[in-house]
Phi, psi and omega in degrees: 000141180295152179290324180243123184241001180219141185296342179269359178274182176095178180210184178299138183311129187257010180298143184285340183216108182242130178235096182295141182302128182105345177297145176252142179286148175252122181233163183287168175055033176080002175100173180231124181292154176291350179263003181239144170257166182220143176275350178238149182280125183247001178203163175294141176300135181091354177303144187257136178225134180250128176234102183063238179260018179245145180240139182230154173235140181286131187218170176236133180277128177272342179216172173291137184227138177271155179297136180089001182271144173288141177247140182247159174301134181216024181279170177287145178225130173265111184266143178055051179281124179279152176293133181278160179089175186252358182233156177296137183272127182287163176287161173092359179271152174255021175232156178214127183257126178245160174273125183267108178290328175229165181297140180240123180288146180305134176063021174302325185251015175300137183070010175263202186220154170237132187235137173274114187250347178203145181145090187300331182259006182259118180292348176283352182305126181092355182263161183222138181231141181272140183267129178274318180197168172219146179282170174295132180242125181273155179299135180063019177243207178243158179225129182264124174262134173258129186253160174285329186239159174288143173286126192287323185236162177302133180268122183271148178296337181276357182284158172237131182239156176239133179250132183226142176292172177306140177297347187250016177256134176054042181299150187219158176262358190245358181276085191298333185273357186259165181281149175284140180243348179164186181239137178283122181278348181221166175285141186227154170252165182304133177079006175292143170262139187200170175266110181273126181280133182237351183204146173099184182300128181221155179258106187233141175288133182224174176219137180099186184281155179280178178085004180251177172282162184237132168237159182271158177258175183299326184281353184095349175281145182289152174219141185287137179281124182247359179225184182267008179263158177100159181276122182284121184255346180162171177270132186259121186258346182292138181258352180261135178285142175067037181222158171295141181206169182282124177237136173268092190290135181223071179251295180226110184288000000 
């Protein structure tokens, strides 16, 4: 049954972190241009910036990246994470306790996500919650995650959850099995902080004829989609094979 069944029901939006489309990020020292990289972090990872008809997210490079290259998710992921503690966790909490198989450094998963990936009797199955911070977690102990939002349903001990770092930390061009998160607008060295482009006109290396959909290649260079398989990243307008070209990027608006 739906949570709201009458137009007069409901309340003020309760999400813990809301970024209305068009909001500009506020950063120290007057800001950081999309044409500059930084050795120090000047904004929260994932912060959104709009420049004309282009959209950017603040990110950290995990490897050296050339301008125009696709960047992929390369954060740490805890797979098949069991619920920590000895009792079922009630709904309505903004904390989540996991069992730490190895030591976890404080705030390793800040700005990341926790996902319920298995648990037939858990109504949270298929849901995702954003992580605000995490406490220090000792090996073979428990680690408390603090969330932006309340967990909607009771968490069952039989559930399996997955914890993932921010999509914008340590992005890489070589993680072939991971999802693309954007295009680097400038050349970067390892550990640089920069504005990763996620939407709008971008200059991307491609191969093949223009006018098709675009998927990325293993090297991070764009390649034209010639079949119906693969994740569509944008419309490719360049007509020359093996050249930088105009792409209308469609990853995160």
